[in-house]
N, C-alpha and C positions, 0 to 999 in steps of 0.2 A: 175653336171649330164648334161650333155649333149641331147638332143633331136630335131627334126624338128617340124615345126609347119607351116599350111596356116598363111600367113600375117594377113588375115581377124580375124582369129579369134587368131591371138597374142592381138589384140586391145578391142577382144569381152572378157570381164570380165568372163562373165557365163561360154563359153568355155574354157577360159585359165584357169580359176581353175579346171575345168576338167581335162584337162591333167595333170596338179600339184597332184592333188589327184591321178591320175593313178601313177604317180612317186612315189607318198609318200609309197604309197601301196605296190610297186615292191621292191623297199628298205626296207620296212618293212619284206616282206617274204623273203627278200633276207639273211639280217644281225640278223633275229629274235630280232627285236625291236617295240615295242610297236608304231603303227600308230600313237596316237595321240601325241606323245612325240618330231615326225618330225616336225619341220616350217620352211616355206616358208621364205630366207633370203635375197633376189635380186634377178637379172641376171648379169652375169658376163660379158658373151660376148654376141654379136649378129652379125649375118651375113647372108644379103640378098642373096637372090639365084632367080632362076626364079620367082617359084611359092609358093616356100617356104624359111623359117625364119629358120636357123640353130639359136639355143639359147644353152645358158651355164646357169643354174639358181643353186645356193647355198641351200642344204637344209642342216641345222644342226638337232641337237639331241638336245633336251630341257635337261638343266642340272635338275635333280631331288635332291630332300632334304627328308630324311624320315622323318616320323610324328607318332608319338606314336598310335597305334591301340584303337580304343574308340565306347565306346557302349551309347547307347541314348534310352531312352524310350517314347512310343507314345502313346498317352490317346485313347480310344474307345467308340464308341456312340453305345448305347445297342438300341434293336427294339421299347423301351419306350423313348428315345430319352433321357436318361442319360445317363451320360460321366462318365465313369472308366477309375480312372490313370493306367498305367503300365499294357496295355492289348498288346504292341508290343515291342518285343526288336531289335534294330536295329545295324548293324555293320560298323564301315566306319574303312578301315585298306589299308595300302598303302605296296608296295612288299620290301621298305625298311621302319624299326624302326625308332624312335626318335635318334639312337645311328649310323643311314645310313650301320645299319646291316640288313640280309634279314629276314624279318618276319618268324614266324615257328609258326607251328598248335599249340604246346604248349605255347607259348608268350599269342597267341589267345582266348585260352581254359582258361587259369590264368587271363586276363583281362574279360572274361563273368561272374567267377568265384567272381571276387571282385565284380565286378556289382551287386553280390547278386540275380541273374537269378537263378529260379531254375531248376537244373539238370535234371528234368524230362520230362521240356518242350523247354529243348534247341533242336534243328537240328543240330546234330554234321554232317549228312550227305551230307549237304547243305554246312555248312562252309568246311569240308574238300574239297570237291570240289574244293568250288571257290578261296580258297587260295592256294591250286595246281596252278589253271587258273593264279592266280595274279601274282607268282611267276615266271611261265615260261614264261609271257609276261611282267614281270619288269612292272604291272601296279598296277591299285588299286580299292576297291572298297568301294563303298559307299550305304548306306539307303539297307544293305543286311536282309532280316530279319531272325535272326536267333532263334526267339522263340515266339511264341504269345499264349495267355492266352482262355479262356474260359466264355463265359457269361452264366451268373446265367439265370434258367430258370423263364421264366414270367407266374405268375397267370393268369387267365380269369378276367376281368373287371365283375362288379356289370351289372346286367342288370336288365331288367324293361318290364313286359309282360302286356299288356293292353288287355282288353277285350270289346274295341269299338274302334272306326277308330281316328288314331291320322294321318292321311296325309289330309289334306284339299286339295289341289290338286288330291290326287286319287278315287274322286269323285263328282258328283254337290254339288252345297252348300245346297239344299235344305236338299239332302241326308245326308251330314256331321252335319248339326244338327239335324236331326230327328232322327239321331242312335246313336246319344250320348245323349238322353235320357233315362234314367235309374229308378229305383225301389227302393224303399227302402231297403236293405239287397242284393241289389244286389252285385257281387264281380268287385271291379272293375280293380285291376290289379294285380302282383305279383311280389315280388323283386328276383332275384338270385342272394345270395351272391356272392362276388368274393372269389376267390380261391389263394392258393399260390403256386407258381412253386416247382416242385420234385428236379429238378437236382441242384445243387450247381455249381457254377462258380468258377474261380481262372483267378488271374493274374500271368506274368513271374515272380512273385517275391515268388511266391507259396502261395500268400494271398487269403485264401478261400473267396468268394463272396457270400453270403448266396441268396437262391431266392427270388425271388422279388412279392410282392402279386399284386394283379389285383386292378384297382384304384378300389375305393367304392364312393358311394354319400349315402346321408341321405335323406329317405323317409317320406315324411311327409302328413298330414292329414288335411285339413282345414274346413272350414265350411260342416256341412251336410255331412260329411264322417268320417270313425273311422279308425285308424291304427290298426292292431293286436298287442298282446303281445311281438310278437317275431319280429314286425316292418317289417316285410314282407310282407304283404296282407292288401289292404283298400277296406272296405265295405259302399254304400250307408246308407245313416238314413234318407235318405227323397228322393221322389220323384224329380226330376228336371234334368239341364243338368250338364254334368262331363265338368269340365275345369281343365288343367293341366299347372302348373308355373313351368318354371326351371330356377334356379338361376347358372350361369356359373362362372367359377373363370378365370381368365387369368393367365396362367402357362406360364413363360420364357423357353422357351427348349432351348438346342445348338441350332436348327438352324431355329427358329422361336418361336411364341409367340401362344401357344395354349390355346384354350377355353374347358375346360373337367366340368362338372356336377358335381355343389356342392350340391344339393338338388334340390328334385324334391316334387312338393304338389301337392294335388289332392284334390279337394274340389266340390260339389254338389252345386250349385245353385238353388233356386225354381225359377219357372217362372211365367212372369206378361205377360199375352195374351192382346195383344190390337187390335182392330179391327183398320184396316188402313181405308186409305180414307177420313180421316178426319184431323182434325185440334190438335195436341196431345202436351201436355207439362206436361213432365214426369220426376222427380227426385228420383230416389230407388236404393235400394240396390238388387233388383232381376235381373235375367236374363229378357230380354224384346224379346218379340215374335212378331211381327208387320205382321198384319194376314192382307197383302193387299200393296196396296202404302203409302210411309209416303211423308202428303200431304205436300205441299206449307205452309214452318213458323213453321212447327213443330218442337218441341225438345225435345231431351230424354239425360239424364244423369244420370251415373250408374258407382258402380265401380264393377261391371258384366261383361255380353254378351251384344251383340244386334245381333237380326237376323230381316232382312225384306223380306218376302216373295213377293215384289213385288219391285216398284223404290222406288227411292227418290227422292222427288222434289224438285225444285228450293227455296232455302232459308231455308232448311231444316236444324237442327245442331243437330251432335249428338257424345257424349264424352264421351268413354266406358275404364275402364280398361281391359278388356279381349279382344276377337274378335268381329269384326264387320264385317257382313255377309251378302252382300244386291245379291238378286237372280236376281235380272233385273240391270238396267243401277241407274247412280248419274247422276244430271243435278243440277246444280248449288248450291252444297252444300257443307257445310262442315262437313268433319268425321276428328276426331282422337282417338285412341287408343293408351294404353298403351303396347297393344299386336301387333295383326295383322288386317290386314283391307283386304277384299276378295269381288270382284265384278264380277258378272257374268256377266255382258253386259259394253255398252260402259260406258266411262266418261268424262263429256263435263262441262266446267266452274266450275270447283268443287276446293276442298281443302282438298286434304287427306294428313294426319300425321300418323305415324306409327311410333312406336318405335322398332319393328322386319319387318317384312314383307309386302311389298303391293303386292298383284294379282289381276289385272286384265283382265279377259278372254274377251278383246276386244279393241277399241282402247280411248286412254287417247286423249284429245284433251284441247286446250285452259284452261287449269289446271294447278296447284302447286301441286308435288307429295314429299314428304319426308319422309326417311326410312331406314332402315337398309339393307336391299336387295327389290326390285322392279323388278318384272316382269309385261309385258305387250303383247298386239300384234301389238299393234301399237302407233305409238306418231307422233301428230303433233301441233306447234304452243305451247309447255308446258314448264315447266320447274320441272324438277325431279333430286333431290337430294339424294344419298343414301351413307350409311356409308360404305359396301364392293361391293354390284356389282347391276348392272342394266340390265336385260337380255331381250332386245326387237325383236319380229320378222323382224321388219322393222321401219325405220321413214320416215316419209310421208309428202312431202310438203305440206307446209297452204295455204289455197288459198288465205289467206290476207297477203300471204308474211311474216308472223311472225316465227322468227327463234327458234327452239328447243333447250332449252339448256340443255345439260346431265351433273350432276356432281357428281362426285366418291371420296370420301375420308373423312377421319376422320371430321378434324377441322370443315368445314362447316357444316355436318352435327351435331355434338355434339353442335354447339353455334346455332342450328336452333332449337332444341331440349331444351336448355336453354332457350331461346329465346319464344318460345313456352308455354313452363309449366310457364312461368313466366306469360305470358299474360294470362290464364287460371286461376292462383290464384288473378290476380286483380280482376278479374270478379268474381269469387267465394266469396272475400272479399266483393265484393259490393252488392252480394245477401246476404251474412249474414247480414252484417250492415241492409238490408231492414228487413229481418228477425227480427233482434233485435229490431226496430222502433216500428213492429207490435205488437210480445209476451215481450219484454224485452231481456234485456241483460241476466239475471240469466237462462230464461226458454231457452233460445239457445244455453248456456255453460252447461245446464244440461243434455240436451235432447239425449237419446242414443237410438240405435236401437230397445233395447229393451225395455224403460223406454215411448213410444210413447203414448200411450196412459192415464199413470198418468200422463203425462205433459198439455196433453190437458184439462183433469177434474181439474189439476189446475188454468191452464191459464182461464178457464171458469169460476172458482170459484172466483179468484182475480178482473173478469169482469164481475162480476154476473149482475150489474144495467144494464149496455150496451148490456150485452148478453141476456136477457129476453126474445128477441122476432127471436133469434138466429132460424133460419131455418135448417132442417136437409142440405140441400144442403151446406147451411153455414159452417155448422157442416165437412160434409166431404172436405172443402177446406182447411179447419184450420189443418185437419188431412194430409193431403197431403204437405201442407207446411212443418209442423210437420217432415214427414218422410225424406223430402228432406235434412234435416240438418246433418243426419248422412254420408248420402255418400257425401255428397259435401265436408266436414271436412276430409273425407276419403282420398278424390282424392287430398286435396289440401296439404295433410300430403304427402302420396305418392310422389306426384312432388315436393315438397322442397326437401325431402330424396333424390330423384333423379338427380334436381340440384347441391345437395352437391358433389355427385359423379360423375357427367358430368363434374364439374370445377374442379375437380382433377384429372381428368382423361385427362382435356385438357391442365392442366397443365406439368403432367410426361410424357404422351403419345405422339408418333410423328406419323406419318402415316405410316399404315400398307402394307407391300407387298401383293400380291394377289388380289389386287382391280381390277377391271375391269369394262368396258364396252362390253357387246357382242351385236352384230347384226345378227340377225339368218339367215336373209333372203338380206334386202338391203336400203339405206340407200336414198329414194329418192330427199330430200333437203337438201341446208345447213342448216349445224348443229354445232353449239358450242358444242363442246367435252371440258371435265377436268376432269383430274383422279391425285388426291394428290396435288392441286392447280397447277397443268401444266393446262391449258387452249387453244384452239385452235381452231379457226374458220376450219371446214373440208368441202371440194367439196362433192356432192353428190358421193356415193360408189352404184354400178349396183351389189355387191355381199357381201356375208356375214364377218364378219369381228368381228376381237376381239380387242378394244382398251385400252393400258396398257400404263403407264409411266416408263420411264427409270431412274429416279430419277437424271436427270442432265438438267431438264427443256424441256425436249420432249417427245412428244407422238407415240406410236410405234402400228402401226396398222399392225395387223397379220389375218391369216387364222386363226378362231375360234377350239377351242379345239372338238373333235369328240364328240356327243351329246350321253350320255349314253343310251345302249338298254334297260337298265332293267329298271321295271316300281317305279313311286314312293315308298319309306317308307312305311309302313304303320305297322299296329299294328297288335300281332299274330291273332288277331279274337274279334270275338263281343261276344262269349260264350267261358268258357273254354276249350270245346271241340275241339277249334280248334287252339290247340295248335302244 
């Protein structure tokens, strides 16, 4: 094929390819040959003129070899992330069959029939039109969709309607605590049962796919609450504060690992009200409500919840199974919760450890914070470690030039939980040993939350001689010490079980995708950021950012996702009429 081309375009690969494609297109149209079969095979002649070069190029047609038409199947992923086999049938066909004869529509339909595809699902119109094109262009087709299955209908998941606030962020801490106070016989929640889908599905082989039921969970009642006989309603047995505990199970879906509810337990804890502004030392199985500030050097240990109506001062220690809520600030204190921690104002020079969420409506400065997820208005000079995500309005420069370290990832969080639980277990062991020295091993071993009075009488009877002059104040002290034994043992057992689960997860699980650090406003100081063990010291950022890891040792800093405009999720209402 001869053509003329400017000299500068002949040495320009991009422009030369443009001319070659134009030539191939012209040949294909003139001789009715598929353009894809025409190949450039070199330059035969080249004659330079004044401004142009006459070129003779060699274009050859690729030799074709026939092939057997084939049908392949493709799985489908349903709305519930379940994998269904044989949901799509795909056809690969060449205009020549394996005997180098032009393929026929009858041969194609015979191949489809042998593959076992349901005739009702075959799109014969698409197949006929495409095979006609393939024959006229002497080409081929690949991945032609010739039949598609239908996914089964999905039922509705089980629901749970609460008649008290469920979202801490949706209201002030003091409102959240007071609105969960209930009286005996109050209806606490109602479960909606899962439903099964109505429509049956089918795969391309014609095999029926039964409708799928929605996900279910077990509703359980804990202390102070009663589950109805049909398992759908829970009512309060006593006055107190409602606590909801969810157990999640991790299910490996097609695209990710998903956490779904396995059970929901609702209990009502009696409330122990303590006047603040004085040093307190309490170990109890009740929810603790501190009226005022929790003073310097105070200690609270409970397998329930703690609410402080004021500030938590220097040297105070709180260890709780359920939420810890502080209306004011936290200064120089240690707070540990198996659930979540909420602080209504600043946190400084403190240590906060939570198995779930930590939310600080203020600044975190010179503190250590560990949780599944962490949210705060500002951070400076602090270490923040989370399993899933850290969301901050801003990171401020520290006046003493102490870098903040923000780490997100499973391994560091789980290892810290194991170490923290181990430290608590050792402290609790030491406390129980001291109580054994006072009361004796048998008394400590046999004391439960239901027999404290009986064990106190037994102890006094055994030591009648030395207790003959025991004052009422001393008797009350002995009672409090005995009352501290059951919650201490319960917390120890809980942390031992958790450590066994954590160690198993560390061995078998890898870092999760979706872990991130979100900075909503700016990062004023240099900060060490780490996501899934990928760590870097990052310069100040005068903008919002989302920080993730690419899995190859690099941090990715990008604009954050738009903040949802909807309000935080809340319960159905405080009363049944709010449904």
